[in-house]
ROFI-590621 format. One record per residue (C-alpha): x, y, z; residue in one letter. Coordinates in steps of 0.001 Angstrom, whole numbers, always signed. Example, Ala and Ser with C-alpha at 12.3 -4.5 7.8 and 13.67 -1.06 7.14 Angstrom:
2
ATOM      c1      c2      c3 rest
ATOM  +12300   -4500   +7800    A
ATOM  +13670   -1060   +7140    S
This chain:
482
ATOM      c1      c2      c3 rest
ATOM   -9268  +13850  -21098    Q
ATOM   -7663  +17093  -19172    A
ATOM   -8107  +16010  -15440    G
ATOM   -9660  +12689  -13896    P
ATOM  -13512  +12851  -13927    P
ATOM  -14218  +12286  -10290    D
ATOM  -17171  +10258  -10635    G
ATOM  -19046   +8020  -13914    G
ATOM  -17050   +4985  -14570    W
ATOM  -15049   +5872  -11690    G
ATOM  -17269   +4348   -9451    W
ATOM  -17180    +987  -10953    M
ATOM  -13124   +1274  -10524    I
ATOM  -14004   +1805   -7122    V
ATOM  -15931   -1258   -6759    A
ATOM  -13524   -3386   -8626    G
ATOM  -11130   -1970   -6594    C
ATOM  -13242   -2898   -3388    F
ATOM  -13535   -6435   -4422    L
ATOM   -9824   -6658   -5134    V
ATOM   -8954   -5919   -1416    T
ATOM  -11277   -8507    -668    I
ATOM  -10025  -11032   -2716    C
ATOM   -6114  -10022   -1856    T
ATOM   -6104   -8588   +1698    R
ATOM   -8479  -10335   +3538    A
ATOM   -7915  -13574   +2089    V
ATOM   -4666  -12574   +3315    T
ATOM   -5818  -11649   +6965    R
ATOM   -7928  -14937   +7197    C
ATOM   -4727  -17345   +6638    I
ATOM   -4262  -16693  +10221    S
ATOM   -7247  -18681  +11258    F
ATOM   -4957  -21632   +9739    F
ATOM   -1981  -21256  +11814    F
ATOM   -3426  -23322  +14551    V
ATOM   -4170  -25652  +12293    E
ATOM    -762  -25698  +10254    F
ATOM    +814  -26213  +13633    Q
ATOM    -936  -29129  +14824    A
ATOM   -1262  -30768  +11626    Y
ATOM   +2687  -30635  +10727    F
ATOM   +3700  -30407  +14356    G
ATOM   +5976  -27490  +14035    Q
ATOM   +6972  -24430  +16379    D
ATOM   +5668  -20836  +15939    Y
ATOM   +8217  -19806  +14130    A
ATOM   +8476  -22105  +11156    R
ATOM   +4782  -21970  +10835    T
ATOM   +4533  -18229  +10778    A
ATOM   +6504  -18369   +7728    W
ATOM   +3737  -19374   +5388    I
ATOM   +1654  -15955   +6355    H
ATOM   +5268  -14161   +6088    S
ATOM   +6079  -15294   +2678    I
ATOM   +2573  -14530   +1328    V
ATOM   +2709  -10560   +2379    D
ATOM   +6432  -10605   +1346    C
ATOM   +5730  -12311   -2390    A
ATOM   +2677   -9950   -2298    T
ATOM   +4592   -6835   -1780    M
ATOM   +7812   -7869   -3226    L
ATOM   +6285   -7953   -6520    C
ATOM   +4180   -5067   -6565    A
ATOM   +6718   -3133   -9052    P
ATOM   +5906   -6308  -11308    L
ATOM   +2572   -5449  -11190    G
ATOM   +3009   -1918  -11993    S
ATOM   +5111   -2742  -15149    L
ATOM   +2328   -5091  -16532    I
ATOM    -173   -2311  -15945    S
ATOM   +1929    +360  -17461    N
ATOM   +3410   -1292  -20456    H
ATOM    +434   -3919  -21526    I
ATOM   -2614   -3783  -19479    S
ATOM   -3895   -3411  -16201    C
ATOM   -6905   -5430  -16974    Q
ATOM   -4690   -8171  -18249    V
ATOM   -2350   -7926  -15174    G
ATOM   -5196   -8266  -12795    I
ATOM   -6798  -11536  -14549    M
ATOM   -3464  -13076  -14692    L
ATOM   -2917  -12590  -11113    G
ATOM   -6177  -13856  -10306    G
ATOM   -5444  -17078  -12365    L
ATOM   -1885  -17649  -10492    L
ATOM   -3900  -16551   -6921    A
ATOM   -6358  -19348   -6919    S
ATOM   -3877  -21922   -8335    A
ATOM   -1768  -21114   -5406    G
ATOM   -4617  -21720   -2981    L
ATOM   -5827  -25082   -4648    I
ATOM   -2956  -26519   -4775    L
ATOM   -1899  -25669   -1058    S
ATOM   -5066  -27575    -307    S
ATOM   -2896  -31126   -1618    F
ATOM    +530  -29984    +472    S
ATOM   +1880  -32535   +2343    T
ATOM   +4434  -30527   +4037    S
ATOM   +4971  -26817   +5172    L
ATOM   +7895  -26266   +2538    E
ATOM   +5001  -27374    -194    H
ATOM   +2531  -24527   +1536    L
ATOM   +5944  -22106   +1475    Y
ATOM   +6014  -22494   -2655    L
ATOM   +1903  -22674   -3056    S
ATOM    +330  -20763    -445    L
ATOM   +3256  -18407    -292    G
ATOM   +4945  -17979   -3488    V
ATOM   +2399  -18658   -5962    L
ATOM    -435  -16731   -4127    T
ATOM   +1757  -13664   -3119    G
ATOM   +2972  -13418   -6591    L
ATOM    -920  -13517   -7790    G
ATOM   -2076  -11082   -5259    F
ATOM    +933   -8726   -6282    A
ATOM    -296   -8552   -9819    L
ATOM   -3986   -7471   -8808    C
ATOM   -3160   -5077   -5685    Y
ATOM   -1337   -2384   -6806    S
ATOM   -2641   -1504  -10199    P
ATOM   -6366   -1808   -8897    A
ATOM   -5509    +876   -6320    I
ATOM   -3223   +3321   -8895    A
ATOM   -6382   +2940  -11302    M
ATOM   -8498   +4730   -8374    V
ATOM   -6100   +7814   -8502    G
ATOM   -6525   +7643  -12167    K
ATOM   -9821   +8450  -11977    Y
ATOM  -10077  +10916   -8807    F
ATOM   -8728  +14229   -7588    N
ATOM  -11079  +16508   -5448    K
ATOM  -13004  +12997   -3790    R
ATOM   -9581  +11028   -4288    K
ATOM   -9521  +10036     -46    A
ATOM  -13116   +9237    -157    L
ATOM  -13246   +6857   -3070    A
ATOM   -9856   +5463   -1720    Y
ATOM  -11803   +4664   +1776    G
ATOM  -14528   +2975     -72    I
ATOM  -12051    +905   -2093    A
ATOM   -9673    +323    +707    M
ATOM  -12768    -684   +3106    S
ATOM  -13183   -3981   +1269    G
ATOM   -9762   -5510   +3261    S
ATOM  -11961   -4863   +6772    G
ATOM  -15754   -5905   +5049    I
ATOM  -13668   -8688   +3617    G
ATOM  -11993   -9417   +6958    T
ATOM  -15657   -9016   +8826    F
ATOM  -17324  -11505   +6619    I
ATOM  -14491  -14006   +5898    L
ATOM  -13226  -14377   +9375    A
ATOM  -16350  -16636  +10887    P
ATOM  -16914  -18149   +7647    V
ATOM  -13301  -19440   +7232    V
ATOM  -13444  -20699  +10793    Q
ATOM  -16771  -22675   +9911    L
ATOM  -15165  -23879   +7168    L
ATOM  -12170  -25431   +8467    I
ATOM  -14512  -27146  +10976    E
ATOM  -16629  -28417   +8408    Q
ATOM  -14190  -29426   +5734    F
ATOM  -10724  -29039   +7262    S
ATOM   -8337  -26667   +6375    W
ATOM   -7743  -28640   +3190    R
ATOM  -11368  -27939   +2122    G
ATOM  -11039  -24893   +3006    A
ATOM   -8208  -23622   +1162    L
ATOM   -9965  -25432   -1966    L
ATOM  -13187  -22987   -1542    I
ATOM  -10682  -20226   -1066    L
ATOM   -9250  -20728   -4272    G
ATOM  -12483  -20614   -6173    G
ATOM  -13312  -17481   -4250    F
ATOM  -10163  -15806   -5534    V
ATOM  -11170  -16277   -9015    L
ATOM  -13546  -13097   -8746    N
ATOM  -10407  -11398   -9307    L
ATOM  -10689  -11945  -13021    C
ATOM  -14162  -10431  -12832    V
ATOM  -12403   -7035  -11220    C
ATOM   -9879   -6887  -13655    G
ATOM  -12419   -6934  -16444    A
ATOM  -13807   -3503  -14578    L
ATOM  -10441   -1668  -14865    M
ATOM  -11177    +573  -17830    R
ATOM   -8250   +2404  -18858    P
ATOM   -8078   +6157  -19186    I
ATOM   -5759   +8795  -20827    A
ATOM   -5256  +12058  -18840    L
ATOM   -3243  +14979  -20016    K
ATOM    -584  +14675  -17625    E
ATOM     +56  +11020  -18946    D
ATOM   +1183  +12986  -21984    R
ATOM   +3367  +15645  -20122    K
ATOM   +6698  +13585  -21394    T
ATOM   +5815  +13204  -25003    A
ATOM   +6933  +16989  -25879    P
ATOM  +10149  +16810  -24103    E
ATOM  +11172  +13340  -25791    F
ATOM  +10189  +14696  -29087    L
ATOM  +12563  +17420  -28731    E
ATOM  +15418  +14735  -28038    Q
ATOM  +18031  +14563  -31551    D
ATOM  +17931  +10856  -31194    Y
ATOM  +14263  +10324  -31981    V
ATOM  +14089   +9862  -35786    S
ATOM  +11348  +11994  -37874    K
ATOM   +9175   +8717  -38414    A
ATOM   +9225   +8111  -34628    H
ATOM   +8294  +11819  -33903    K
ATOM   +5256  +11422  -36553    R
ATOM   +3980   +8506  -34866    D
ATOM   +4382   +9336  -31093    L
ATOM   +2643  +12840  -31913    K
ATOM    -443  +10849  -32352    R
ATOM    -356   +8908  -29064    V
ATOM    +913   +9243  -25141    S
ATOM   +4824   +8345  -25035    I
ATOM   +3497   +5940  -22220    C
ATOM    +560   +4175  -23625    S
ATOM    +920    +665  -24053    P
ATOM   +1574   -1750  -27010    L
ATOM   +3052    +902  -29057    I
ATOM   +5093    -961  -31385    K
ATOM   +7394   +2067  -33209    T
ATOM   +9114   +2315  -29938    W
ATOM  +12825   +2621  -29897    S
ATOM  +15233   +1513  -27343    H
ATOM  +16165   +5182  -26586    E
ATOM  +12170   +5860  -26285    C
ATOM  +11375   +3073  -23785    L
ATOM  +14393   +3971  -21729    C
ATOM  +13339   +7800  -21387    Y
ATOM   +9837   +6515  -20487    C
ATOM  +11006   +4219  -17680    S
ATOM  +13289   +6842  -16359    W
ATOM   +9876   +9441  -16379    K
ATOM   +8347   +6859  -14321    E
ATOM  +10524   +6298  -11876    Y
ATOM  +12655   +9731  -11331    D
ATOM  +10383  +10446   -8012    F
ATOM  +13020   +8082   -6461    L
ATOM  +15563  +10705   -5960    L
ATOM  +12820  +13212   -4467    M
ATOM  +13305  +13525    -550    P
ATOM  +10059  +13437    +682    G
ATOM   +9396  +10268   -1661    F
ATOM  +12757   +9056    +513    M
ATOM  +11651   +9608   +3777    V
ATOM   +8001   +8158   +3059    L
ATOM  +10047   +5390   +2178    A
ATOM  +12065   +4524   +5178    V
ATOM   +8857   +5369   +7399    S
ATOM   +7058   +2698   +5342    V
ATOM   +9579    +216   +6548    L
ATOM   +9240    +463  +10288    F
ATOM   +5354    +986   +9677    M
ATOM   +5283   -2336   +7867    A
ATOM   +7356   -4336  +10676    Y
ATOM   +4710   -3476  +13096    G
ATOM   +1647   -4056  +11058    C
ATOM   +1947   -7449  +10366    S
ATOM   +2228   -9684  +13226    P
ATOM    -967   -8689  +14796    L
ATOM   -2960  -10312  +11773    F
ATOM    -989  -13760  +12467    V
ATOM   -1100  -13685  +16199    Y
ATOM   -4281  -11976  +17402    L
ATOM   -6090  -15534  +17342    V
ATOM   -3218  -17328  +19035    P
ATOM   -2894  -14658  +21671    Y
ATOM   -6247  -14642  +22416    A
ATOM   -6432  -18647  +22676    L
ATOM   -3484  -18575  +25160    S
ATOM   -5194  -16065  +27507    V
ATOM   -8415  -18482  +27466    G
ATOM  -10591  -17229  +24748    V
ATOM  -12729  -19324  +23064    S
ATOM  -12178  -20015  +18729    H
ATOM  -15367  -18612  +18299    H
ATOM  -14935  -15624  +20284    Q
ATOM  -11121  -15470  +18691    A
ATOM  -12808  -15353  +15446    A
ATOM  -15557  -12492  +16580    F
ATOM  -12218  -10193  +17484    L
ATOM  -11070  -10582  +13591    M
ATOM  -14547   -9764  +12811    S
ATOM  -14388   -6849  +15007    I
ATOM  -11142   -5808  +13630    L
ATOM  -12477   -6064  +10201    G
ATOM  -15967   -4157  +10837    V
ATOM  -14206   -1415  +12173    I
ATOM  -11449   -1361   +9994    D
ATOM  -14172    -348   +7701    I
ATOM  -15457   +2812   +9504    I
ATOM  -11783   +3825   +9869    G
ATOM  -11627   +3242   +6200    N
ATOM  -14559   +5317   +5014    I
ATOM  -14500   +7827   +7680    T
ATOM  -10925   +9139   +7471    F
ATOM  -11482   +9125   +3601    G
ATOM  -14070  +11536   +4127    W
ATOM  -12785  +13747   +6642    L
ATOM   -9060  +13887   +5102    T
ATOM  -11101  +15239   +1565    D
ATOM  -12576  +18261   +4011    R
ATOM  -11178  +21478   +3309    R
ATOM   -9772  +22254   +6921    C
ATOM   -7629  +18680   +6613    L
ATOM   -6897  +18430   +3006    K
ATOM   -3581  +20231   +3463    K
ATOM   -2777  +18216   +6809    H
ATOM   -3078  +14570   +5264    R
ATOM    +449  +13788   +6225    H
ATOM    -172  +14299   +9678    F
ATOM   -3635  +12590  +10274    C
ATOM   -1673   +9519   +8562    Y
ATOM   +1300   +9803  +11020    L
ATOM   -1130  +10035  +13820    F
ATOM   -3053   +7029  +12867    A
ATOM    +209   +5071  +12848    V
ATOM   +1146   +6275  +16090    G
ATOM   -2000   +5391  +17735    M
ATOM   -1615   +1896  +16390    D
ATOM   +1635   +1654  +17739    G
ATOM    +288   +2658  +21119    L
ATOM   -2216    +210  +20848    C
ATOM    +571   -2613  +20841    Y
ATOM   +2231   -1433  +24027    L
ATOM    -879   -1815  +26079    F
ATOM   -2047   -5474  +24541    L
ATOM     +30   -7805  +26823    P
ATOM   -1895   -6846  +29516    V
ATOM   -5237   -7581  +28056    L
ATOM   -5871  -10857  +29361    Q
ATOM   -9689  -11573  +28546    N
ATOM  -11974  -10987  +25981    F
ATOM  -13967   -8109  +27628    T
ATOM  -10392   -6030  +27485    L
ATOM   -9647   -7346  +24044    L
ATOM  -13009   -6132  +22200    V
ATOM  -12093   -2196  +22800    P
ATOM   -8629   -3089  +21756    F
ATOM   -9855   -4473  +18320    S
ATOM  -12020   -1503  +18078    F
ATOM   -9377   +1055  +18202    T
ATOM   -6744   -1026  +16274    F
ATOM   -9063   -1419  +13555    G
ATOM  -10363   +1830  +13317    Y
ATOM   -6453   +3404  +13160    F
ATOM   -5627    +594  +10807    D
ATOM   -8148   +1476   +8290    G
ATOM   -7489   +4776   +8510    A
ATOM   -3991   +4592   +7848    Y
ATOM   -3973   +2410   +5372    V
ATOM   -6535   +4522   +3261    T
ATOM   -3960   +7304   +3041    L
ATOM   -1084   +5540   +2196    I
ATOM   -1844   +5850   -1515    P
ATOM   -3325   +9341   -1156    V
ATOM    -101  +10627    +909    V
ATOM   +2232   +8939   -1995    T
ATOM    -304  +10404   -4499    A
ATOM    +294  +13801   -2838    D
ATOM   +4397  +13245   -3011    V
ATOM   +5045  +12172   -6607    V
ATOM   +1834  +12967   -8424    G
ATOM    -414  +11104  -10370    T
ATOM   +1272  +10194  -13627    F
ATOM   +3988   +8139  -11284    S
ATOM   +1556   +6971   -8918    L
ATOM   +1333   +3436  -10341    S
ATOM   +5184   +3247  -10305    S
ATOM   +5395   +4996   -6793    A
ATOM   +2776   +2570   -4978    L
ATOM   +4805    -299   -6580    G
ATOM   +8089    +842   -4723    V
ATOM   +5779   +1280   -1851    V
ATOM   +4386   -1586   -1366    Y
ATOM   +7463   -3410   -2533    F
ATOM   +9315   -2059    +704    L
ATOM   +6583   -3709   +2763    H
ATOM   +8312   -6890   +1419    A
ATOM  +11360   -7400   +3754    I
ATOM   +8845   -6083   +6931    P
ATOM   +6243   -8353   +6245    Y
ATOM   +8710  -11430   +5481    L
ATOM  +10801  -11279   +8483    V
ATOM   +8323   -9581  +11493    S
ATOM   +6034  -12681  +11922    P
ATOM   +8724  -14948  +12274    P
ATOM  +11008  -12795  +14931    V
ATOM   +7675  -12074  +16618    A
ATOM   +7344  -16636  +16499    G
ATOM  +11081  -16750  +17755    W
ATOM  +10670  -14326  +20350    L
ATOM   +7445  -16184  +21687    V
ATOM   +8945  -19500  +21700    D
ATOM  +11949  -18137  +23289    T
ATOM  +10311  -15899  +25926    T
ATOM   +7144  -18233  +26477    G
ATOM   +5126  -14761  +26293    S
ATOM   +3645  -12677  +23649    Y
ATOM   +4955   -9147  +25469    T
ATOM   +8496   -8926  +23673    A
ATOM   +6590   -9430  +20373    S
ATOM   +3815   -6705  +20585    F
ATOM   +6222   -4285  +22489    L
ATOM   +8506   -4432  +19467    L
ATOM   +6108   -3756  +16953    C
ATOM   +4526    -794  +18988    G
ATOM   +8033    +999  +19487    F
ATOM   +8395    +300  +15737    S
ATOM   +5198   +1652  +14447    M
ATOM   +5783   +4986  +16735    I
ATOM   +9541   +5267  +15226    F
ATOM   +7741   +5462  +12126    S
ATOM   +5050   +8105  +12939    S
ATOM   +7568  +10164  +14657    M
ATOM  +10154   +9966  +11670    L
ATOM   +7556  +11617   +9047    L
ATOM   +6791  +13880  +12252    C
ATOM  +10151  +15688  +12525    F
ATOM  +10591  +15248   +8974    A
ATOM   +7910  +17737   +7848    R
ATOM   +8823  +19773  +11035    L
ATOM  +12334  +20218   +9561    A
ATOM  +10650  +20836   +6042    K
ATOM   +8422  +23558   +7199    K
ATOM  +11423  +25290   +9360    I
ATOM  +13703  +25030   +6114    K
ATOM  +10809  +26706   +4078    R
ATOM  +10588  +29560   +6150    T
ATOM  +14065  +30217   +6213    N
ATOM  +14234  +30475   +2646    L
ATOM  +11328  +32807   +2670    Q
ATOM  +13259  +34911   +4978    S
ATOM  +16425  +34728   +2573    L
ATOM  +14375  +35666    -109    S
ATOM  +12559  +38900   +1738    N
ATOM  +16064  +39596   +2963    D
ATOM  +17661  +39533    -788    T
ATOM  +14803  +41267   -2406    G
ATOM  +13788  +37857   -4412    T
ATOM  +10164  +37973   -5752    K
ATOM   +8450  +34453   -5253    Q
ATOM   +5794  +32567   -7558    H
ATOM   +4045  +29621   -6433    I
ATOM   +3155  +27653   -9405    W
ATOM    -210  +25682   -9476    T
ATOM   +1711  +22367   -9297    N
ATOM   +3515  +23420   -6348    G
ATOM   +6891  +24446   -7791    A
ATOM   +8858  +27452   -6442    I
ATOM  +10205  +29681   -9119    A
ATOM  +12573  +33076   -8408    Y
ATOM  +12426  +36351  -10244    S
ATOM  +15791  +37828   -8507    V
ATOM  +15388  +41530   -8619    T
ATOM  +18345  +42195   -6597    A
ATOM  +21869  +41821   -7703    E
ATOM  +23520  +38103   -6091    L
ATOM  +26517  +37068   -6447    D
ATOM  +27143  +33503   -7875    Q
ATOM  +26565  +31288   -4545    K
ATOM  +23626  +32748   -3584    D
ATOM  +21871  +31837   -7145    V
ATOM  +23487  +28458   -6852    E
ATOM  +21924  +28146   -3147    F
ATOM  +18251  +29431   -4414    L
ATOM  +18716  +27198   -7110    A
ATOM  +19300  +24088   -4812    A
ATOM  +16557  +25045   -2574    D
ATOM  +13929  +25624   -5253    T
ATOM  +14908  +21750   -6530    N
ATOM  +14540  +20921   -3116    S
ATOM  +11221  +21873   -2916    Y
ATOM   +9824  +21765   -6663    G
ATOM   +8167  +18235   -5778    N
ATOM   +6070  +19732   -2910    R
């Protein structure tokens, strides 16, 4: 197919991704309801108990490239179904745990690995099916996290009260099996862009005539091709990950590290913090529900807005604005000491959380293109792993040490603000550099052509010395992936 269909079966892919985000991200958020139960049952402090949520998030993001690898070279459907079985097994085994260490392995490692095999491949599939309405499609798909949190927050609290934390985990294990149904919906699609590396590879001298004849019939990266040579696999793997050398992706990656550090602790400590300032258990659950439902509005409205012509070219700035606003919300949280003040906080933080979560795959696709989207998302979510692992225990250690949540929330807020400012300065620097390059081109009589993929090519009409040519070539390469 020449391009994404922007509809048709694509809406079923959106529905499948919507269910995947419910069963992965919403369930992960609701683990915070077990925090107080685990702490009381095992008699441990904040820092040790927080490792459970950290390991789930870390394993989900750390193994995201594995999910992309299985999706690219075997099948997206097989990867998501396998992930559903592993995640369900982890939750069911957790219901029989007798120590925190058991929970680290079952609820943390096994369930997190299962979520990893499902999350990034499902998100990447939406990008394969949509182009013009990509942000809206991602907004609907990613809203599953908010809708799931809104529904599951009171349900999980009720399950804990009725069946204890063991029974609640057992029921969640059965619920997560729905990931296998989501995997069945992920019908693969072959796009023209996916085959763009085949002609380049077929020109190589080390490819035999037999392999060339076979590979002309299929895409170079299509799964289960038994005629692949070792060189073919190496070449294909390199083409999937050559985006790692893009300056734009490097800046995005560093920004993601700081953003991920800040966003995770709130979903672990909002309920305990609310309880510590005198809010009841049901009101604390209601705060999480508010966070979830407003998250939905942020997903869909921000996705729709950034698809408009006036904002489509400014998606990066919309993304960094949303991240920065969540950072500011963190800074005000320590002075919000009652339920009345915490409700507007949940509204504001939830909206902008949904906004930037929707734009992560969109911004990534704008940087690397559709061909490398699955692999790039695997790397982006992989970069979430270490911050997700260390931030809740560090926040818990600060609570244990200082006796309050103030230091923890301020550190998270400044981390997210720095992430936003880093992207902002990088974009401004690139704009200034591009302006200087255009000025140089005009001064030297260079004619500039902008191709459809955003690359910049130069046809030199003036006589340039060798240093000028090398300078223009270097700048061309640095802007070639815009």
